A tleap script that builds the chain and sets N, CA, C and O, in Angstrom:
source leaprc.protein.ff14SB
mol = sequence {
  NMET ILE ALA SER ALA VAL GLU LYS LEU GLU
  GLN SER LEU LYS ASP LYS ALA ILE GLY TYR
  HIE VAL LEU SER GLY ARG TYR LYS SER LEU
  TYR SER ILE TYR ARG LYS MET LEU LYS LYS
  LYS LEU THR VAL ASP GLU ILE HIE ASP ILE
  HIE GLY LEU ARG LEU ILE VAL GLY ASN GLU
  GLU ASP CYS TYR LYS ALA LEU ARG VAL VAL
  HIE GLN LEU TRP PRO GLU VAL PRO GLY LYS
  PHE LYS ASP TYR ILE THR ASP SER LYS PHE
  ASN TRP TYR GLN SER LEU HIE THR VAL VAL
  MET ASP GLU GLY MET VAL PRO LEU GLU VAL
  GLN CILE
}
set mol.1.N position { 78.245 84.063 107.948 }
set mol.1.CA position { 79.512 83.373 108.042 }
set mol.1.C position { 80.661 84.365 108.256 }
set mol.1.O position { 81.525 84.153 109.106 }
set mol.2.N position { 80.657 85.442 107.480 }
set mol.2.CA position { 81.720 86.445 107.587 }
set mol.2.C position { 81.691 87.091 108.966 }
set mol.2.O position { 82.731 87.238 109.608 }
set mol.3.N position { 80.510 87.474 109.417 }
set mol.3.CA position { 80.395 88.123 110.734 }
set mol.3.C position { 80.903 87.204 111.835 }
set mol.3.O position { 81.587 87.656 112.753 }
set mol.4.N position { 80.579 85.937 111.755 }
set mol.4.CA position { 81.034 84.965 112.743 }
set mol.4.C position { 82.555 84.816 112.711 }
set mol.4.O position { 83.197 84.755 113.760 }
set mol.5.N position { 83.128 84.758 111.517 }
set mol.5.CA position { 84.578 84.625 111.379 }
set mol.5.C position { 85.297 85.862 111.908 }
set mol.5.O position { 86.330 85.747 112.567 }
set mol.6.N position { 84.758 87.037 111.622 }
set mol.6.CA position { 85.350 88.287 112.123 }
set mol.6.C position { 85.332 88.283 113.644 }
set mol.6.O position { 86.336 88.598 114.284 }
set mol.7.N position { 84.190 87.928 114.220 }
set mol.7.CA position { 84.055 87.905 115.682 }
set mol.7.C position { 85.042 86.920 116.314 }
set mol.7.O position { 85.681 87.229 117.320 }
set mol.8.N position { 85.156 85.754 115.724 }
set mol.8.CA position { 86.050 84.718 116.243 }
set mol.8.C position { 87.510 85.162 116.173 }
set mol.8.O position { 88.256 84.988 117.137 }
set mol.9.N position { 87.924 85.735 115.040 }
set mol.9.CA position { 89.297 86.193 114.891 }
set mol.9.C position { 89.569 87.386 115.804 }
set mol.9.O position { 90.633 87.477 116.415 }
set mol.10.N position { 88.617 88.285 115.892 }
set mol.10.CA position { 88.757 89.453 116.761 }
set mol.10.C position { 89.022 89.036 118.209 }
set mol.10.O position { 89.909 89.584 118.864 }
set mol.11.N position { 88.257 88.076 118.701 }
set mol.11.CA position { 88.421 87.606 120.084 }
set mol.11.C position { 89.775 86.928 120.272 }
set mol.11.O position { 90.437 87.142 121.288 }
set mol.12.N position { 90.187 86.122 119.313 }
set mol.12.CA position { 91.473 85.424 119.423 }
set mol.12.C position { 92.648 86.387 119.382 }
set mol.12.O position { 93.634 86.197 120.095 }
set mol.13.N position { 92.550 87.423 118.549 }
set mol.13.CA position { 93.620 88.431 118.506 }
set mol.13.C position { 93.697 89.167 119.842 }
set mol.13.O position { 94.785 89.446 120.347 }
set mol.14.N position { 92.538 89.476 120.401 }
set mol.14.CA position { 92.482 90.144 121.710 }
set mol.14.C position { 93.103 89.247 122.777 }
set mol.14.O position { 93.891 89.715 123.599 }
set mol.15.N position { 92.753 87.962 122.768 }
set mol.15.CA position { 93.289 87.015 123.749 }
set mol.15.C position { 94.812 86.907 123.669 }
set mol.15.O position { 95.475 86.709 124.687 }
set mol.16.N position { 95.362 87.036 122.467 }
set mol.16.CA position { 96.820 86.930 122.262 }
set mol.16.C position { 97.507 88.300 122.304 }
set mol.16.O position { 98.711 88.403 122.070 }
set mol.17.N position { 96.737 89.345 122.602 }
set mol.17.CA position { 97.261 90.718 122.692 }
set mol.17.C position { 97.945 91.164 121.407 }
set mol.17.O position { 99.000 91.797 121.438 }
set mol.18.N position { 97.326 90.822 120.271 }
set mol.18.CA position { 97.827 91.265 118.972 }
set mol.18.C position { 96.944 92.419 118.515 }
set mol.18.O position { 95.759 92.239 118.235 }
set mol.19.N position { 97.539 93.600 118.444 }
set mol.19.CA position { 96.790 94.779 118.028 }
set mol.19.C position { 96.625 94.819 116.524 }
set mol.19.O position { 97.416 94.232 115.785 }
set mol.20.N position { 95.595 95.515 116.075 }
set mol.20.CA position { 95.366 95.671 114.637 }
set mol.20.C position { 94.652 96.987 114.394 }
set mol.20.O position { 94.058 97.573 115.298 }
set mol.21.N position { 94.727 97.436 113.149 }
set mol.21.CA position { 94.068 98.685 112.765 }
set mol.21.C position { 92.675 98.431 112.199 }
set mol.21.O position { 91.720 99.129 112.538 }
set mol.22.N position { 92.568 97.419 111.327 }
set mol.22.CA position { 91.303 97.131 110.652 }
set mol.22.C position { 91.128 95.618 110.539 }
set mol.22.O position { 92.073 94.897 110.220 }
set mol.23.N position { 89.927 95.153 110.800 }
set mol.23.CA position { 89.546 93.773 110.534 }
set mol.23.C position { 88.190 93.837 109.858 }
set mol.23.O position { 87.213 94.286 110.458 }
set mol.24.N position { 88.127 93.389 108.612 }
set mol.24.CA position { 86.875 93.459 107.869 }
set mol.24.C position { 86.673 92.176 107.070 }
set mol.24.O position { 87.614 91.424 106.813 }
set mol.25.N position { 85.439 91.952 106.692 }
set mol.25.CA position { 85.096 90.801 105.881 }
set mol.25.C position { 84.453 91.257 104.597 }
set mol.25.O position { 83.958 92.379 104.492 }
set mol.26.N position { 84.469 90.352 103.600 }
set mol.26.CA position { 83.851 90.705 102.331 }
set mol.26.C position { 83.466 89.435 101.575 }
set mol.26.O position { 84.014 88.354 101.791 }
set mol.27.N position { 82.502 89.618 100.682 }
set mol.27.CA position { 82.111 88.578 99.737 }
set mol.27.C position { 82.518 89.055 98.354 }
set mol.27.O position { 82.336 90.228 98.030 }
set mol.28.N position { 83.062 88.172 97.538 }
set mol.28.CA position { 83.408 88.506 96.161 }
set mol.28.C position { 82.095 88.644 95.385 }
set mol.28.O position { 81.177 87.843 95.557 }
set mol.29.N position { 82.018 89.657 94.540 }
set mol.29.CA position { 80.801 89.869 93.763 }
set mol.29.C position { 80.645 88.780 92.703 }
set mol.29.O position { 81.619 88.158 92.282 }
set mol.30.N position { 79.412 88.567 92.289 }
set mol.30.CA position { 79.155 87.570 91.253 }
set mol.30.C position { 79.923 87.894 89.975 }
set mol.30.O position { 80.437 86.998 89.306 }
set mol.31.N position { 79.997 89.174 89.646 }
set mol.31.CA position { 80.726 89.567 88.436 }
set mol.31.C position { 82.216 89.250 88.567 }
set mol.31.O position { 82.828 88.783 87.606 }
set mol.32.N position { 82.802 89.492 89.725 }
set mol.32.CA position { 84.221 89.176 89.947 }
set mol.32.C position { 84.464 87.671 89.873 }
set mol.32.O position { 85.477 87.225 89.334 }
set mol.33.N position { 83.533 86.895 90.417 }
set mol.33.CA position { 83.650 85.443 90.344 }
set mol.33.C position { 83.620 84.994 88.888 }
set mol.33.O position { 84.445 84.188 88.458 }
set mol.34.N position { 82.663 85.525 88.137 }
set mol.34.CA position { 82.517 85.193 86.723 }
set mol.34.C position { 83.786 85.538 85.935 }
set mol.34.O position { 84.270 84.729 85.143 }
set mol.35.N position { 84.316 86.741 86.157 }
set mol.35.CA position { 85.528 87.169 85.453 }
set mol.35.C position { 86.719 86.271 85.782 }
set mol.35.O position { 87.502 85.924 84.898 }
set mol.36.N position { 86.851 85.899 87.051 }
set mol.36.CA position { 87.958 85.034 87.455 }
set mol.36.C position { 87.817 83.649 86.820 }
set mol.36.O position { 88.804 83.057 86.384 }
set mol.37.N position { 86.591 83.141 86.771 }
set mol.37.CA position { 86.349 81.837 86.147 }
set mol.37.C position { 86.762 81.859 84.678 }
set mol.37.O position { 87.394 80.919 84.197 }
set mol.38.N position { 86.410 82.923 83.968 }
set mol.38.CA position { 86.773 83.024 82.557 }
set mol.38.C position { 88.277 83.188 82.370 }
set mol.38.O position { 88.887 82.497 81.555 }
set mol.39.N position { 88.864 84.095 83.120 }
set mol.39.CA position { 90.286 84.415 82.970 }
set mol.39.C position { 91.182 83.217 83.280 }
set mol.39.O position { 92.149 82.957 82.564 }
set mol.40.N position { 90.856 82.491 84.348 }
set mol.40.CA position { 91.717 81.385 84.786 }
set mol.40.C position { 91.169 80.006 84.429 }
set mol.40.O position { 91.737 78.980 84.802 }
set mol.41.N position { 90.046 80.005 83.693 }
set mol.41.CA position { 89.416 78.745 83.281 }
set mol.41.C position { 89.138 77.830 84.487 }
set mol.41.O position { 89.555 76.672 84.511 }
set mol.42.N position { 88.435 78.370 85.471 }
set mol.42.CA position { 88.117 77.657 86.703 }
set mol.42.C position { 86.627 77.396 86.804 }
set mol.42.O position { 85.817 78.088 86.187 }
set mol.43.N position { 86.275 76.388 87.590 }
set mol.43.CA position { 84.878 76.197 87.964 }
set mol.43.C position { 84.660 76.972 89.265 }
set mol.43.O position { 85.623 77.367 89.921 }
set mol.44.N position { 83.422 77.185 89.630 }
set mol.44.CA position { 83.134 77.927 90.860 }
set mol.44.C position { 83.708 77.195 92.082 }
set mol.44.O position { 84.086 77.839 93.061 }
set mol.45.N position { 83.775 75.872 92.035 }
set mol.45.CA position { 84.332 75.106 93.160 }
set mol.45.C position { 85.839 75.300 93.311 }
set mol.45.O position { 86.399 74.990 94.362 }
set mol.46.N position { 86.489 75.804 92.287 }
set mol.46.CA position { 87.937 76.019 92.336 }
set mol.46.C position { 88.306 77.430 92.782 }
set mol.46.O position { 89.488 77.766 92.861 }
set mol.47.N position { 87.319 78.247 93.071 }
set mol.47.CA position { 87.576 79.616 93.530 }
set mol.47.C position { 87.505 79.629 95.047 }
set mol.47.O position { 86.467 79.331 95.637 }
set mol.48.N position { 88.626 79.978 95.672 }
set mol.48.CA position { 88.732 79.896 97.131 }
set mol.48.C position { 88.648 81.250 97.831 }
set mol.48.O position { 88.808 81.327 99.050 }
set mol.49.N position { 88.400 82.320 97.072 }
set mol.49.CA position { 88.355 83.638 97.711 }
set mol.49.C position { 86.990 84.309 97.581 }
set mol.49.O position { 86.896 85.536 97.534 }
set mol.50.N position { 85.937 83.498 97.523 }
set mol.50.CA position { 84.590 84.067 97.464 }
set mol.50.C position { 84.265 84.767 98.782 }
set mol.50.O position { 83.616 85.813 98.792 }
set mol.51.N position { 84.717 84.185 99.892 }
set mol.51.CA position { 84.553 84.781 101.223 }
set mol.51.C position { 85.932 85.169 101.716 }
set mol.51.O position { 86.882 84.402 101.552 }
set mol.52.N position { 86.061 86.333 102.311 }
set mol.52.CA position { 87.386 86.734 102.757 }
set mol.52.C position { 87.385 87.665 103.947 }
set mol.52.O position { 86.406 88.350 104.243 }
set mol.53.N position { 88.532 87.661 104.623 }
set mol.53.CA position { 88.792 88.589 105.719 }
set mol.53.C position { 90.045 89.364 105.375 }
set mol.53.O position { 90.976 88.827 104.776 }
set mol.54.N position { 90.064 90.610 105.751 }
set mol.54.CA position { 91.254 91.439 105.589 }
set mol.54.C position { 91.609 92.008 106.956 }
set mol.54.O position { 90.779 92.614 107.634 }
set mol.55.N position { 92.868 91.795 107.345 }
set mol.55.CA position { 93.359 92.243 108.646 }
set mol.55.C position { 94.576 93.124 108.416 }
set mol.55.O position { 95.536 92.711 107.767 }
set mol.56.N position { 94.534 94.325 108.942 }
set mol.56.CA position { 95.670 95.246 108.825 }
set mol.56.C position { 96.268 95.420 110.209 }
set mol.56.O position { 95.612 95.904 111.132 }
set mol.57.N position { 97.534 95.015 110.339 }
set mol.57.CA position { 98.256 95.115 111.603 }
set mol.57.C position { 99.348 96.174 111.474 }
set mol.57.O position { 99.568 96.726 110.396 }
set mol.58.N position { 100.029 96.450 112.591 }
set mol.58.CA position { 100.981 97.552 112.622 }
set mol.58.C position { 102.380 97.245 112.123 }
set mol.58.O position { 103.109 98.158 111.736 }
set mol.59.N position { 102.773 95.965 112.124 }
set mol.59.CA position { 104.146 95.661 111.718 }
set mol.59.C position { 104.251 94.223 111.222 }
set mol.59.O position { 103.322 93.425 111.350 }
set mol.60.N position { 105.410 93.925 110.656 }
set mol.60.CA position { 105.654 92.617 110.059 }
set mol.60.C position { 105.549 91.483 111.088 }
set mol.60.O position { 104.981 90.431 110.797 }
set mol.61.N position { 106.088 91.695 112.264 }
set mol.61.CA position { 106.042 90.663 113.305 }
set mol.61.C position { 104.594 90.280 113.632 }
set mol.61.O position { 104.276 89.102 113.795 }
set mol.62.N position { 103.722 91.292 113.727 }
set mol.62.CA position { 102.318 91.012 114.024 }
set mol.62.C position { 101.610 90.287 112.879 }
set mol.62.O position { 100.629 89.580 113.108 }
set mol.63.N position { 102.100 90.457 111.654 }
set mol.63.CA position { 101.538 89.702 110.524 }
set mol.63.C position { 101.689 88.207 110.774 }
set mol.63.O position { 100.735 87.441 110.640 }
set mol.64.N position { 102.891 87.810 111.136 }
set mol.64.CA position { 103.155 86.383 111.354 }
set mol.64.C position { 102.472 85.861 112.617 }
set mol.64.O position { 102.039 84.710 112.651 }
set mol.65.N position { 102.372 86.692 113.653 }
set mol.65.CA position { 101.631 86.291 114.858 }
set mol.65.C position { 100.157 86.075 114.526 }
set mol.65.O position { 99.547 85.099 114.962 }
set mol.66.N position { 99.597 86.997 113.749 }
set mol.66.CA position { 98.185 86.887 113.357 }
set mol.66.C position { 97.962 85.659 112.476 }
set mol.66.O position { 96.931 84.994 112.585 }
set mol.67.N position { 98.916 85.360 111.612 }
set mol.67.CA position { 98.805 84.173 110.765 }
set mol.67.C position { 98.736 82.906 111.617 }
set mol.67.O position { 97.942 82.007 111.339 }
set mol.68.N position { 99.566 82.842 112.652 }
set mol.68.CA position { 99.527 81.678 113.542 }
set mol.68.C position { 98.156 81.556 114.209 }
set mol.68.O position { 97.631 80.453 114.359 }
set mol.69.N position { 97.585 82.682 114.604 }
set mol.69.CA position { 96.254 82.673 115.218 }
set mol.69.C position { 95.220 82.137 114.216 }
set mol.69.O position { 94.396 81.290 114.561 }
set mol.70.N position { 95.271 82.632 112.988 }
set mol.70.CA position { 94.328 82.183 111.949 }
set mol.70.C position { 94.431 80.674 111.760 }
set mol.70.O position { 93.414 79.984 111.679 }
set mol.71.N position { 95.668 80.159 111.689 }
set mol.71.CA position { 95.858 78.724 111.462 }
set mol.71.C position { 95.520 77.885 112.699 }
set mol.71.O position { 95.312 76.677 112.586 }
set mol.72.N position { 95.464 78.504 113.859 }
set mol.72.CA position { 94.990 77.791 115.050 }
set mol.72.C position { 93.461 77.725 115.071 }
set mol.72.O position { 92.882 76.772 115.593 }
set mol.73.N position { 92.816 78.742 114.499 }
set mol.73.CA position { 91.347 78.792 114.491 }
set mol.73.C position { 90.734 77.874 113.447 }
set mol.73.O position { 89.727 77.214 113.706 }
set mol.74.N position { 91.338 77.830 112.269 }
set mol.74.CA position { 90.775 77.094 111.143 }
set mol.74.C position { 91.868 76.291 110.446 }
set mol.74.O position { 93.020 76.724 110.399 }
set mol.75.N position { 91.519 75.129 109.906 }
set mol.75.CA position { 92.521 74.334 109.179 }
set mol.75.C position { 92.908 75.004 107.862 }
set mol.75.O position { 92.061 75.511 107.127 }
set mol.76.N position { 94.194 74.990 107.592 }
set mol.76.CA position { 94.750 75.591 106.376 }
set mol.76.C position { 94.482 74.690 105.170 }
set mol.76.O position { 94.545 73.466 105.281 }
set mol.77.N position { 94.185 75.293 104.024 }
set mol.77.CA position { 94.058 74.550 102.774 }
set mol.77.C position { 95.469 74.408 102.202 }
set mol.77.O position { 96.107 75.413 101.888 }
set mol.78.N position { 95.962 73.184 102.063 }
set mol.78.CA position { 97.331 72.994 101.570 }
set mol.78.C position { 97.553 73.638 100.203 }
set mol.78.O position { 96.708 73.558 99.311 }
set mol.79.N position { 98.713 74.277 100.067 }
set mol.79.CA position { 99.080 74.898 98.797 }
set mol.79.C position { 98.447 76.253 98.550 }
set mol.79.O position { 98.628 76.826 97.475 }
set mol.80.N position { 97.711 76.781 99.515 }
set mol.80.CA position { 97.010 78.062 99.333 }
set mol.80.C position { 97.546 79.151 100.252 }
set mol.80.O position { 96.784 79.993 100.726 }
set mol.81.N position { 98.850 79.141 100.506 }
set mol.81.CA position { 99.481 80.176 101.321 }
set mol.81.C position { 100.481 80.931 100.454 }
set mol.81.O position { 101.293 80.328 99.752 }
set mol.82.N position { 100.409 82.263 100.513 }
set mol.82.CA position { 101.356 83.103 99.770 }
set mol.82.C position { 101.956 84.125 100.727 }
set mol.82.O position { 101.233 84.867 101.392 }
set mol.83.N position { 103.273 84.154 100.788 }
set mol.83.CA position { 103.997 85.088 101.647 }
set mol.83.C position { 104.571 86.205 100.777 }
set mol.83.O position { 105.662 86.082 100.222 }
set mol.84.N position { 103.821 87.286 100.673 }
set mol.84.CA position { 104.268 88.440 99.890 }
set mol.84.C position { 105.109 89.402 100.731 }
set mol.84.O position { 105.419 90.505 100.283 }
set mol.85.N position { 105.477 88.993 101.941 }
set mol.85.CA position { 106.425 89.778 102.741 }
set mol.85.C position { 107.830 89.298 102.404 }
set mol.85.O position { 108.710 90.094 102.076 }
set mol.86.N position { 108.029 87.986 102.488 }
set mol.86.CA position { 109.324 87.408 102.133 }
set mol.86.C position { 109.583 87.546 100.641 }
set mol.86.O position { 110.709 87.824 100.227 }
set mol.87.N position { 108.549 87.355 99.834 }
set mol.87.CA position { 108.657 87.405 98.377 }
set mol.87.C position { 107.735 88.506 97.861 }
set mol.87.O position { 106.667 88.225 97.318 }
set mol.88.N position { 108.156 89.771 98.036 }
set mol.88.CA position { 107.329 90.926 97.674 }
set mol.88.C position { 106.977 90.916 96.192 }
set mol.88.O position { 107.737 90.427 95.356 }
set mol.89.N position { 105.811 91.465 95.889 }
set mol.89.CA position { 105.424 91.644 94.498 }
set mol.89.C position { 106.251 92.788 93.902 }
set mol.89.O position { 106.877 93.554 94.635 }
set mol.90.N position { 106.249 92.897 92.577 }
set mol.90.CA position { 107.053 93.916 91.899 }
set mol.90.C position { 106.672 95.338 92.319 }
set mol.90.O position { 107.498 96.246 92.237 }
set mol.91.N position { 105.437 95.536 92.766 }
set mol.91.CA position { 104.989 96.872 93.182 }
set mol.91.C position { 105.168 97.113 94.682 }
set mol.91.O position { 104.642 98.085 95.225 }
set mol.92.N position { 105.921 96.215 95.357 }
set mol.92.CA position { 106.249 96.296 96.779 }
set mol.92.C position { 105.076 95.971 97.701 }
set mol.92.O position { 105.155 96.187 98.910 }
set mol.93.N position { 104.004 95.459 97.136 }
set mol.93.CA position { 102.878 95.007 97.959 }
set mol.93.C position { 103.385 93.926 98.896 }
set mol.93.O position { 104.068 92.994 98.471 }
set mol.94.N position { 103.050 94.054 100.170 }
set mol.94.CA position { 103.482 93.070 101.152 }
set mol.94.C position { 102.299 92.628 102.000 }
set mol.94.O position { 101.595 93.451 102.584 }
set mol.95.N position { 102.089 91.320 102.058 }
set mol.95.CA position { 101.032 90.766 102.893 }
set mol.95.C position { 101.186 89.250 102.948 }
set mol.95.O position { 102.032 88.663 102.275 }
set mol.96.N position { 100.358 88.652 103.756 }
set mol.96.CA position { 100.266 87.200 103.825 }
set mol.96.C position { 98.860 86.830 103.391 }
set mol.96.O position { 97.889 87.409 103.879 }
set mol.97.N position { 98.739 85.873 102.481 }
set mol.97.CA position { 97.436 85.383 102.041 }
set mol.97.C position { 97.367 83.903 102.384 }
set mol.97.O position { 98.297 83.151 102.091 }
set mol.98.N position { 96.295 83.492 102.991 }
set mol.98.CA position { 96.089 82.083 103.281 }
set mol.98.C position { 94.628 81.748 103.056 }
set mol.98.O position { 93.755 82.607 103.178 }
set mol.99.N position { 94.373 80.508 102.730 }
set mol.99.CA position { 92.996 80.028 102.616 }
set mol.99.C position { 92.821 78.952 103.675 }
set mol.99.O position { 93.625 78.027 103.790 }
set mol.100.N position { 91.756 79.098 104.438 }
set mol.100.CA position { 91.423 78.141 105.496 }
set mol.100.C position { 89.998 77.653 105.262 }
set mol.100.O position { 89.258 78.217 104.456 }
set mol.101.N position { 89.629 76.603 105.976 }
set mol.101.CA position { 88.259 76.088 105.883 }
set mol.101.C position { 87.513 76.459 107.157 }
set mol.101.O position { 87.953 76.130 108.259 }
set mol.102.N position { 86.383 77.145 107.006 }
set mol.102.CA position { 85.613 77.514 108.195 }
set mol.102.C position { 84.835 76.296 108.695 }
set mol.102.O position { 84.938 75.208 108.129 }
set mol.103.N position { 84.066 76.489 109.744 }
set mol.103.CA position { 83.339 75.386 110.372 }
set mol.103.C position { 82.420 74.660 109.397 }
set mol.103.O position { 82.227 73.449 109.513 }
set mol.104.N position { 81.855 75.381 108.445 }
set mol.104.CA position { 80.961 74.772 107.465 }
set mol.104.C position { 81.699 74.197 106.273 }
set mol.104.O position { 81.088 73.878 105.253 }
set mol.105.N position { 83.019 74.062 106.397 }
set mol.105.CA position { 83.879 73.551 105.334 }
set mol.105.C position { 83.791 74.407 104.064 }
set mol.105.O position { 83.848 73.894 102.946 }
set mol.106.N position { 83.653 75.710 104.263 }
set mol.106.CA position { 83.642 76.684 103.169 }
set mol.106.C position { 84.990 77.391 103.169 }
set mol.106.O position { 85.439 77.851 104.219 }
set mol.107.N position { 85.650 77.490 102.010 }
set mol.107.CA position { 86.944 78.183 101.974 }
set mol.107.C position { 86.797 79.658 102.360 }
set mol.107.O position { 85.841 80.329 101.971 }
set mol.108.N position { 87.762 80.136 103.128 }
set mol.108.CA position { 87.812 81.513 103.592 }
set mol.108.C position { 89.213 82.034 103.359 }
set mol.108.O position { 90.168 81.522 103.942 }
set mol.109.N position { 89.353 83.052 102.511 }
set mol.109.CA position { 90.677 83.631 102.292 }
set mol.109.C position { 90.917 84.709 103.347 }
set mol.109.O position { 90.057 85.551 103.605 }
set mol.110.N position { 92.107 84.663 103.952 }
set mol.110.CA position { 92.471 85.679 104.933 }
set mol.110.C position { 93.713 86.392 104.416 }
set mol.110.O position { 94.738 85.770 104.139 }
set mol.111.N position { 93.599 87.713 104.294 }
set mol.111.CA position { 94.728 88.552 103.882 }
set mol.111.C position { 95.156 89.377 105.087 }
set mol.111.O position { 94.359 90.090 105.697 }
set mol.112.N position { 96.442 89.257 105.411 }
set mol.112.CA position { 96.985 89.999 106.556 }
set mol.112.C position { 98.027 90.968 106.044 }
set mol.112.O position { 98.624 91.704 106.829 }
savepdb mol mol.pdb
quit
């Protein structure tokens, strides 16, 4: 699933001439899932970042362009978008996080 999502996003970014430095996928470890369930009192069905993509682009403008591409490829999960560029974290971390549903209706978190 991750390899397919990476390939699909990679092709769409190329088609839109959006450059990037790194595009990678990952699965959350079972231990991380377990810890998150305990800490936030969630069931496994409530965890939306078990599968994820990380995309590193060169500038802020490309972050938003890439986000539009992601939302054109997959439907967005309502209420699961965080704009840490407009609303930076206290440590100055800046990114866009969104959760989308892949073709198999499995949540996929994308961090740009």
